[in-house]
C-alpha positions as CSV (number, residue, x, y, z in Angstrom):
1,M,99.0,126.6,111.0
2,K,97.7,126.8,107.5
3,T,101.2,127.9,106.3
4,L,102.7,124.8,107.9
5,R,100.1,122.6,106.3
6,N,100.7,124.2,102.9
7,A,104.4,123.9,103.2
8,L,104.3,120.3,104.2
9,T,101.8,119.4,101.5
10,K,104.0,121.1,98.8
11,L,107.1,119.3,100.0
12,L,105.3,116.0,100.0
13,N,103.9,116.6,96.6
14,V,107.4,117.3,95.3
15,L,108.9,114.3,97.0
16,A,106.2,112.0,95.8
17,G,106.4,113.4,92.3
18,V,110.1,113.1,92.1
19,S,109.9,109.6,93.4
20,F,107.3,108.7,90.7
21,I,109.3,110.2,87.9
22,A,112.4,108.4,89.1
23,M,110.5,105.1,89.1
24,V,109.3,105.7,85.6
25,V,112.8,106.6,84.3
26,L,114.4,103.6,86.2
27,T,111.8,101.2,84.8
28,C,112.4,102.5,81.3
29,W,116.1,102.0,81.9
30,Q,115.5,98.5,83.1
31,V,113.5,97.6,80.0
32,F,116.1,99.2,77.7
33,T,119.0,97.3,79.3
34,R,117.0,94.0,79.4
35,Y,115.7,94.0,75.8
36,V,118.0,96.2,73.9
37,L,121.4,95.8,75.6
38,K,120.6,92.2,76.6
39,N,122.2,92.9,80.0
40,P,119.5,93.6,82.6
41,S,120.1,96.2,85.2
42,S,119.5,94.5,88.6
43,W,120.1,97.6,90.7
44,S,117.3,99.6,89.0
45,E,114.7,97.0,89.8
46,E,115.7,97.0,93.5
47,L,115.7,100.8,93.7
48,V,112.3,101.0,92.0
49,S,110.8,98.7,94.6
50,Y,112.2,100.9,97.5
51,L,111.0,104.1,95.7
52,F,107.6,102.6,95.4
53,A,107.4,102.0,99.2
54,W,108.6,105.6,99.8
55,A,106.1,107.0,97.4
56,S,103.3,105.0,99.0
57,L,104.1,106.2,102.5
58,L,104.5,109.8,101.4
59,G,101.2,109.5,99.6
60,A,99.6,108.2,102.8
61,S,100.9,111.2,104.6
62,L,99.3,113.4,102.0
63,V,96.0,111.6,102.5
64,T,96.3,112.1,106.3
65,G,96.8,115.9,105.7
66,E,93.6,116.0,103.6
67,R,91.7,113.9,106.1
68,G,91.1,111.4,103.3
69,H,91.7,108.4,105.5
70,M,89.1,105.7,105.9
71,N,85.8,106.7,107.5
72,I,82.1,105.9,107.4
73,P,80.5,109.3,106.7
74,I,77.0,107.9,106.4
75,L,76.9,107.2,110.1
76,V,78.6,110.4,111.2
77,E,76.5,112.7,109.0
78,K,73.4,111.5,110.8
79,M,74.7,112.7,114.2
80,K,74.5,116.1,115.8
81,P,77.4,118.5,115.0
82,A,78.9,118.2,118.5
83,M,79.1,114.4,118.1
84,Q,80.5,114.8,114.6
85,K,83.2,117.0,116.0
86,A,83.9,114.5,118.8
87,L,84.1,111.6,116.3
88,G,86.3,113.6,114.0
89,I,88.8,114.3,116.9
90,F,88.6,110.6,118.0
91,G,89.5,109.5,114.5
92,E,92.4,111.8,114.4
93,L,93.6,110.6,117.8
94,I,93.5,107.0,116.5
95,A,95.5,108.0,113.4
96,F,98.0,109.8,115.8
97,A,98.3,106.7,118.0
98,F,98.9,104.5,114.9
99,S,101.5,106.9,113.6
100,L,103.3,107.1,116.9
101,I,103.3,103.4,117.8
102,I,103.5,101.7,114.4
103,L,105.3,104.1,112.1
104,V,107.5,106.1,114.5
105,Y,108.3,103.6,117.2
106,G,108.2,100.5,115.0
107,G,109.9,102.3,112.1
108,V,112.8,103.4,114.3
109,R,113.2,99.9,115.7
110,I,113.1,98.2,112.2
111,S,115.4,100.8,110.8
112,Q,118.0,100.1,113.5
113,L,117.7,96.4,113.1
114,A,118.1,96.6,109.3
115,M,121.1,98.9,109.4
116,G,123.4,95.8,109.5
117,Q,121.8,94.2,106.5
118,M,122.9,95.3,103.0
119,T,120.7,95.3,99.8
120,S,121.8,92.7,97.3
121,S,122.3,95.0,94.2
122,L,122.7,98.5,95.6
123,G,125.0,97.7,98.5
124,V,123.2,100.1,100.8
125,A,122.0,99.3,104.3
126,V,118.4,98.2,104.2
127,G,117.7,100.4,107.2
128,V,118.3,103.5,105.1
129,F,115.2,102.6,103.1
130,Y,113.1,102.0,106.2
131,V,113.8,105.5,107.5
132,V,110.7,106.6,105.6
133,M,108.5,104.9,108.2
134,P,109.3,107.1,111.2
135,L,109.6,110.1,108.9
136,C,106.1,109.7,107.6
137,G,104.9,108.8,111.1
138,V,106.1,112.2,112.3
139,L,104.5,113.9,109.3
140,N,101.2,112.1,110.0
141,M,101.3,113.2,113.6
142,I,101.9,116.8,112.6
143,Y,99.0,116.5,110.2
144,T,96.7,114.9,112.8
145,V,97.4,117.7,115.3
146,L,96.6,120.3,112.5
147,N,93.5,118.4,111.7
148,I,92.4,118.4,115.3
149,A,93.0,122.1,115.5
150,D,90.9,122.6,112.4
151,I,88.1,120.4,113.8
152,C,88.1,122.4,117.1
153,K,87.8,125.6,115.1
154,G,85.0,124.2,113.1
155,T,86.9,124.3,109.8
156,G,87.9,120.7,109.6
157,L,84.7,118.6,109.8
158,D,84.4,118.2,106.0
159,A,87.9,118.8,104.8
160,K,87.4,117.5,101.3
161,K,84.5,119.9,100.5
162,E,86.3,122.8,102.1
163,G,89.7,122.1,100.4
164,V,91.6,122.1,103.7
């Protein structure tokens, strides 16, 4: 399971990194065309906004893999280890349910609905850009299952300190 986690994390890091670099390059291109060529590039602005959404969701998946999502550790740390484990699993189950219902189910629905709508500058179906929602939902679900397995083994209660 650790190999799967490491492979997913490396892939997401590469995708988020490439997305960020593309955003920087496209933004520089947009500034160059606007102020130097006096002919602004409208497609680059639109693509940067979609890449930003992709990078944000990919980053959220990375955070899920690190168990860095929101929590209130001051309350959990005062409880017995068995309760800490139960609350850790409960938190992961909530994240799993959110990913399944909102990201996967909702993402598939919105992607299908938006396939008939075209972007103004790129001429691409908007639904193509929404595909990241179910994709990241599935990634989050995989990470939450891995997190639950780690918690059950006793290696995932404090993932940030352990470097899981």
